[in-house]
N, C-alpha and C positions, 0 to 999 in steps of 0.2 A: 626589665626582664621579669616575666611572670613564671610561676611554677606551672608544671604541666597540668595540674589539677585546676588551675585558674584560667587556662586557655579555653577557647571556644570548643564546645562539645563536638562540633562537626569536624574540626581539624584533628582533635584527639582521636576520634573514631576512625577517621581515614588513616591515621598513622598506625593504630593498632590492627586494623583490618589488613593493611598492606604487609606489616611485618609478620603477622601471624600466618597469613596465607603463604608467604614466602618460606617461612620456617617449616610449614607442613609439606610444601611441594618440592623443595630443593633438598636433595639428600647428600650434597657434597660435604665432606667432613669439615672443611674450613667454614662453611656456612652454618652447619649445625653446631660446631664448637663456639663460633661467635654468637650465635643465637642463645645458646645456653649460658654463656658467660655474661652477656650484657642484659639478658632478661633477669637473671638472678641478681645482678648488680642493681638494676632498677627496682626490683621488689625490695631489696635490702634498704635502698635509699628511701623508698616510700614508707616502709613499715618500721624500720629501725630494729630495735631489739625484739619486737613482736614477730619478726620474720623467722626467728630461730626454729620454732616448732615446724613451720612449713618447710624449711630447709631440710630438717631431719627426715620428714615424711617423703619428700621428693628424692632425697639421697637413697632411702630404702627402696623406693620405686625404681630408681635408676639402676641400682645394683641388681634388683630382681629381674628387670627386663634384660639387662646385659647377660646375666647367667642363664636365663631360661632359654634364650634362642639357641645357643650351641648344644643344649640338651635335647631340644625337640627337632632341631634341623642339623642334618649331618652332611650337608653339601660342602663342597670345597675340596681342593686338592692337597692342602697342607694339613696333615694330621698332627696334632699336638700330642695327644695320648689316647689311650683306649680305656673305656669304662665298661666292663662286662661285654666285651667284644663290640662295643659301640664307639665309633670314632668321634672325637671332639676336634673340630677343625678350626684353624685360625680364621678362615673367611667367615664362618658362622659367628665367631666371637666378634670380629670387626663389625659385621652387620648388626648384631645385637647392641654393641656399644654405640654405633651411629644412630640406630633407631631410638634407643633409650635417650640419647642426648636431644634428638629432635622432639620427641614427645614431652620430655620434661621441660624443654624450653617453651613449648606451647602452653603448658600448665602455668609457667611463670608469667608469660605474656597475658594470659587470661586473668590470673590473680592480680596482676598490676592494673589491668583494665578495670576490674571490679573495684580496686582501691581508689582509682581516679574518678570513675564515673558513678555517681549516685543515681537514684531513680529520677530526680528532677532533670539532670543533664541527659539521661537516656531519653526521657520524654521530649526534651528539646530537639534531639536529633530525629526521633520518630515524627515529630510534628513538622519538620522540614520536608520529610518524604511523604507522609500521609497524615494530615491532621485528624482524620477520622480514626485511623489506627492508633494515634496517640491518645485520643479520647477513650477508646476502648481499653487500651493498656492502663491508662490512669485509673479508670473505674475498676479494672480487675485488681490492680495493686491495692487500691483502697479497700475493696471488699475482702481481700485476703486478710488484711489486718483486722477488719471488723468481725469476720467469721472467727478468727483466732480468739479475739477478746470475748465474743459471745459464747464460744465453747467453754472458756474458762469460767465465765459467770454461770453457765448452766451446770457445770460440774460442781461448782461451789454451792449452788442452790440445792442440788440433789444431795450433797453430803450434809448440808445443814439441817435437812429434814429427815436424815437417817437412812436414805436409800443407798443400796449397793455399798455397804460398808463392812461386809463380812471379811474381806481381805483375800478370798480365794480367787483363782483364775477365772472361774465361771462367772462369779459376781462382777469381777473387773470387766470382762468382755461385755456382759449385759449392760453395765453402767455406761461404758463408752459408746456402745451401739445406740442406747437410748438417748444419750446426749448428742451424738452425731445426727440422729434422725430429727431431733428437735431443732438443731442448728440449721440443717438443710431446709426445713420448713420455714424457719425465720428468714433465711437468706432469700428464698423464692418470693416470699411476701414483700420483703424489703426491696427486692429488685423490681417487682411490679410497681410498687409505689414510686420508686426512683424513675422508672421509665415514664410513668404517667406525669410526674412532675416535670421531667425534661421536655416531654411533648407539649405540655401546657405552656412552657416558656419558649416554644418555637424551635426547639432543637431539631435539626434535620430539614427545616423548611428551605434553607438556602445553603450555598456552598460554604463549608467550614474553612476558616482561615487559621493561621497560627501566629502566636505572639510570644516573644521571648525577650527577657531583659539582657540576655547575653549579647554583647557587641562583638562583631567580627572585625578584629584589628589586623594591623600589618603583620605582626608576628604570627598570628593564626594563618594568614595567607602564606607566609614563608614556610611554616611547618607543613602545610598541605602541599605546597609546590615541591618541597624536598621529598616528601613521602612518595608523591607520584613519580617524580623524575628518577629518583634512586631505585624505586621498584621497577620502573620501566627498563633501566639498565640491567637489573638482575634478571628480568624476564627475557631480555634480549640475549644475554649470555646463556641462559638455559635453552632458549629456542635454537641457538646456533650449535648446541651440543658441547659447549665449552665447560659446563659444570656437570658433566655426566660422570657417573661412577658405576662400575660393574663389580659386584662382590663375588659372584660365582661364575665359573669354577675357580677363578683367581681374582683377587682384588686389583682392579685396573682403573686408574684415574685418567680422565681425558687429558691430552697434552696441554700444558700451560700456554695460553696465548693471550692476546690483548683483551679479547672479549671476556674470557674467563676471569682474568685478573681484575678487569673493570667491574664485573658482576660481583666478585667477592668484596672488593673495596667498597662498592656501593652499598652492599648489605651491611658491612661493618659500620659505615657512616650512618646508615639509617637506624641501626639498632642502638647506637650509642647516643643518639640525639636526646632522648628524654633524660637519661642519666646525667648528661652534661648540663642540661637545663636545670634539673633539680639541684645538683651539687653547686652550680654557679649561683643560684638564688640563695642557697644556704650559706655559702661563703660570703656573699655580699651582705647578708643579714648579720653574720658574726662580725664582720669588719665594722659595720655601722654601729653595732652594740658595743664593741670594744672602744670605739671612738667617743662614746658618750661620757 
């Protein structure tokens, strides 16, 4: 068994795309609650103690979204109380709570995806879809780092000869603009040189192919198949109207039937897969270390 970050980038991307799209498109409370719970669990398992600050920020965002909706929206038939002749309704509070849970879960899924997928793995996925696009993205990422380093060198050189060191805001703006202009000129010249060098080596003369050292294994195929099948069950439940919810004027859930229960169970299984994989690998590692 491998960690989720060690699996093939394509299977990992398929999983996160499926679970994130479902979390954004399905507003059923059971789905949003499961999405928030298991996305936060995965992020905690991946980042450990470093996730505490992110949890605090998302908790603040969750509380703000939950409380803002009943203040700006006064729909609903169940009035909780009045604030300056303005009704605060239970339905608006439910809608804010459900929307906040869905949005925060999407944040967690995206954060977990960025923790698992580095630039090399992303380029591997892009290379499978579009080798030329992967080349452009690779060059863009490289030039961003080069421009950042060149900007620092330019600023250091300007300060070393005593330019723009008065410390006032006007001097600071002039210095940054001068350094930025210099770096843009350097980037354009370097880009032309790189393009000429690539053309001299025959780049673009034939169809570009893709190569990756990542091997697509059996567990990668299992993860991809589970992601597609479980997502299809969720979509089927949504299409049949079994995961429908109406908040206004009253909060009404669709009647529980086989399609709805299957869709909810499928999403729960889908969302818990990476956390089970990560915790299983860590547990296996601890057992092996304790046996030494």
